Every structure is written in structure tokens, then in C-alpha cells.
C-alpha distance (Angstrom), angle and dihedral (degrees) to the residues before:
residue distance angle dihedral
M1 . . .
T2 3.81 . .
Y3 3.86 114.9 .
Q4 3.73 113.2 -152.9
T5 3.85 99.1 179.8
I6 3.80 119.2 52.2
L7 3.79 119.2 -167.0
L8 3.89 106.9 -160.1
D9 3.67 124.2 -162.1
F10 3.89 111.0 -137.5
D11 3.81 110.9 -150.2
D12 3.87 114.9 64.4
T13 3.76 89.6 -3.9
I14 3.76 103.5 65.4
V15 3.79 98.3 7.1
D16 3.80 134.4 30.1
F17 3.73 100.6 -104.9
Y18 3.82 92.7 -178.2
D19 3.76 91.7 62.7
A20 3.81 93.3 52.4
E21 3.73 93.1 41.4
E22 3.82 94.2 52.0
K23 3.77 93.0 51.5
A24 3.73 92.4 46.8
F25 3.82 92.7 47.8
Y26 3.77 94.3 51.3
N27 3.72 93.9 47.8
M28 3.78 93.3 47.0
A29 3.83 92.1 50.0
K30 3.80 92.2 57.3
H31 3.77 88.8 64.8
F32 3.77 87.8 65.0
N33 3.84 97.6 42.9
H34 3.75 88.2 -108.2
Y35 3.85 116.3 136.3
P36 3.70 105.3 -172.1
T37 3.85 130.3 -161.1
K38 3.74 126.2 -132.9
D39 3.84 88.2 -96.6
D40 3.74 89.4 53.1
F41 3.79 88.6 54.4
Y42 3.76 90.8 52.1
H43 3.78 89.2 52.3
F44 3.75 92.6 52.8
R45 3.80 89.2 50.7
E46 3.77 89.6 55.9
V47 3.81 92.6 47.3
N48 3.78 90.5 46.7
Q49 3.82 93.4 47.9
S50 3.71 94.1 49.7
H51 3.91 91.1 53.3
W52 3.79 92.0 49.8
E53 3.72 91.2 50.0
A54 3.79 88.9 52.1
F55 3.69 88.3 53.8
Q56 3.80 93.1 50.8
K57 3.83 86.6 55.1
N58 3.77 91.7 47.2
K59 3.78 93.3 -115.7
L60 3.79 93.1 121.8
T61 3.77 131.6 29.2
K62 3.78 119.6 -123.3
E63 3.78 92.0 -107.1
E64 3.82 90.6 53.1
V65 3.76 91.6 51.6
L66 3.76 94.0 49.1
T67 3.80 93.9 52.8
Q68 3.81 104.1 28.0
R69 3.76 96.0 54.4
F70 3.73 90.3 64.4
V71 3.85 95.7 39.8
N72 3.86 90.0 52.0
Y73 3.82 94.9 43.5
F74 3.76 94.6 51.9
K75 3.82 91.7 41.9
D76 3.72 86.4 66.9
Y77 3.83 88.4 63.5
Q78 3.83 95.2 42.8
I79 3.84 91.0 -106.6
E80 3.75 120.6 135.7
V81 3.84 113.4 -150.8
N82 3.72 139.5 173.3
G83 3.76 102.4 -107.8
K84 3.74 97.6 -154.3
L85 3.83 91.1 49.5
A86 3.82 92.1 48.2
D87 3.82 89.7 49.8
H88 3.76 93.6 47.2
I89 3.84 90.9 53.9
F90 3.75 94.2 43.3
R91 3.75 95.7 49.7
D92 3.84 91.5 46.3
E93 3.79 90.4 52.2
L94 3.84 89.9 44.8
A95 3.88 91.5 52.7
K96 3.85 91.7 48.9
A97 3.74 94.6 50.9
T98 3.86 112.7 107.6
P99 3.77 109.7 -115.4
K100 3.71 115.5 -109.9
F101 3.82 112.3 -152.3
F102 3.77 124.5 -152.5
D103 3.75 119.6 -115.7
D104 3.86 114.9 -73.5
T105 3.75 92.8 2.8
L106 3.79 100.9 117.7
E107 3.71 93.3 42.3
T108 3.80 92.5 47.8
I109 3.75 93.2 50.3
E110 3.75 90.0 47.7
D111 3.80 89.1 53.1
L112 3.72 95.2 44.6
R113 3.86 97.7 48.1
K114 3.81 88.6 63.3
N115 3.73 91.4 74.8
H116 3.81 105.3 12.7
N117 3.68 139.4 58.4
I118 3.77 109.4 -118.2
Y119 3.85 126.3 -162.9
I120 3.76 130.1 178.6
V121 3.81 113.1 -134.8
T122 3.74 115.6 -175.1
N123 3.73 139.7 164.9
G124 3.76 116.7 -133.6
V125 3.83 147.4 76.3
T126 3.76 112.1 -37.3
E127 3.78 99.5 -135.6
T128 3.86 92.9 47.0
Q129 3.81 95.0 46.5
Q130 3.89 92.3 43.4
R131 3.74 89.9 53.7
R132 3.80 94.1 48.4
I133 3.74 94.8 46.9
A134 3.77 91.4 45.6
Q135 3.77 85.9 66.6
T136 3.86 86.4 67.4
T137 3.83 129.6 56.0
F138 3.84 93.0 -115.8
N139 3.81 94.1 109.7
E140 3.85 87.7 65.4
T141 3.74 101.9 32.4
L142 3.78 106.7 41.3
N143 3.78 129.3 66.5
G144 3.82 95.7 -115.8
I145 3.80 149.2 -33.0
Y146 3.77 124.4 -127.8
I147 3.79 120.6 -168.5
S148 3.79 119.0 -171.6
E149 3.74 97.0 -128.8
Q150 3.82 90.1 55.1
T151 3.81 91.4 52.4
G152 3.76 97.2 45.8
Y153 3.77 91.1 -124.3
Q154 3.87 137.0 72.2
K155 3.79 135.9 -146.3
P156 2.91 127.8 -62.1
M157 3.81 90.5 36.7
P158 3.76 114.4 103.9
E159 3.73 89.2 -139.5
F160 3.84 88.3 67.5
F161 3.79 90.0 59.5
D162 3.81 93.7 39.5
Y163 3.81 87.8 57.3
I164 3.87 90.3 51.3
F165 3.80 95.0 48.1
K166 3.73 92.2 45.7
E167 3.82 87.4 56.1
I168 3.85 98.5 43.6
G169 3.78 98.9 30.7
E170 3.77 130.6 -78.2
Q171 3.85 89.6 -121.1
H172 3.76 89.8 71.9
R173 3.82 94.3 63.6
E174 3.80 94.5 82.5
S175 3.73 92.5 55.9
A176 3.89 97.4 40.8
I177 3.75 130.4 110.8
I178 3.79 127.4 -174.7
V179 3.78 120.4 -146.2
G180 3.72 121.3 -163.6
D181 3.86 148.0 135.1
S182 3.86 98.0 -121.6
L183 3.74 119.9 84.0
T184 3.74 92.7 -171.4
S185 3.83 94.2 47.2
D186 3.79 112.8 24.6
I187 3.77 103.2 25.2
L188 3.86 96.9 38.4
G189 3.88 87.4 44.5
G190 3.81 91.0 53.0
Y191 3.77 88.8 48.9
N192 3.78 91.7 50.1
A193 3.80 89.9 48.6
Q194 3.83 90.8 49.7
I195 3.84 93.9 -122.7
A196 3.83 131.2 123.7
T197 3.81 118.3 -83.4
C198 3.73 134.7 -149.1
W199 3.80 120.9 -169.9
F200 3.83 111.4 -144.5
N201 3.80 99.3 -149.2
L202 3.77 103.6 173.0
R203 3.75 93.5 147.8
G204 3.87 93.7 52.5
K205 3.79 96.9 -120.0
E206 3.70 120.9 -179.9
N207 3.84 115.7 -117.0
Q208 3.69 104.6 -125.5
T209 3.75 96.0 166.8
S210 3.71 135.0 81.5
I211 3.78 90.3 -114.0
Q212 3.77 111.0 112.0
P213 3.91 119.7 -167.1
D214 3.73 121.5 -148.6
Y215 3.78 89.7 -128.0
E216 3.84 138.9 12.2
I217 3.78 126.8 -154.2
K218 3.90 135.7 176.6
S219 3.83 94.0 -162.6
L220 3.76 129.0 38.7
K221 3.85 85.5 -133.8
E222 3.84 87.0 73.1
L223 3.80 89.4 63.4
I224 3.83 90.8 73.7
D225 3.80 93.3 70.2
I226 3.80 91.9 45.9
V227 3.84 98.9 50.1
E228 3.79 96.6 40.1
């Protein structure tokens, strides 16, 4: 089947989020006289991921995620921090980090946009994501950008996708495909929205969920054969 509308996740699909996150984490930690090791960073990623997954399940509000992830991480090191301050520093550092693109990504997007409508669909805080995306040319070259905070909903909620298709035209749903690295956000979201799904699994993760994508790729370049 030909897919005319491509919904592309941003973090860890277009750009290497691990790279930006690691830089932001170390710079933030210095403000609290904490000098973490690589293992400490991995621990933070686990804490952070668990909080965002709770948010996706509506167990935490976005504000609770943004602050509690730091309070709970530093608590494991007997350090008491102001969660709002830590979040402000972290997100500022994240927004300033130069985007690192995966191999073939920019060339592939440039190729695809000749015959397809491409939209960035990302969860996250509007200000942070806008600053990060502004470091690219996507605002001018792609058909649109949708950030969860702006829509009032987040992936995998069907309302997030309903918002998008109301904006771009409901008729585009049947020829749409979502591409993203998260099974619980992008792929489940696509399933909830009744559109095709493609798991961007660059890191070779094992699928330990019941969520089954329609396609799986390790390079965005592989998407060309799928959508055309």
C-alpha cells in the first residue's frame, strides 16, 4: 500500500535523543554538586522513562513528571533538590544541545517530502521542543509540527491523532503511517488511531510487549520501500 501521509516522531527517530539528554543531564547535575557516572546517567534514564510511562497512562500529570523525576532520582543519592529548578535547568540545556541526526535521516526526509506529506508528531513540553526543532529547517520544509502540549493530548491517546486529522483533513487518515521508536507511545498510538505503524528500532531493542507494529526498520532509509 502507498502511504501519502507520514507522521514522524522526533526524538530517537529523527534525532539522537540519547546524545542531547546525556549532555543536558551532566550539565544540570553540576548545579547541584553532583558529578554522575555513566551508570548514574543510565539510572536517571530509567527513572525518567518510568515517569513518562506513568504520564502516558494518566497516572501522573505532566507537571508531576517534570519535577518528580528529578526529586526521585536525586533522592537515591541522598540529595534534596528543588524539582522545578532541576527541570528548568535540564530542559534549557536540552533545548540548547545541537541536534545529532541519525545516518541518512536528512537525505531520506528530503527524498520523501517530494511525494509525501510529512508531519512531526512529538510528545513533550512545547517550549523545549520548539527550541530544539528550531535548530533544524523542519519548520520551513515539512508540512506541519504537532507537539502534545499544544494539542492538549499526548501519544498514545487517540485524541492526539484526532486533533491532527481534524487539522490536516480526516481523509488523510486511511493513507497515513506513523513512524517512531516507542512501542508504548508511537506504535500503540497509531493502533489507537487506526493507522499503519512502523517501529523505528535503530538500537535493536527486543519487543517485550504485546504491541505489534505493522513494520519494523533500523534505518529511516528503509521507510522509502514501505511507503512507496
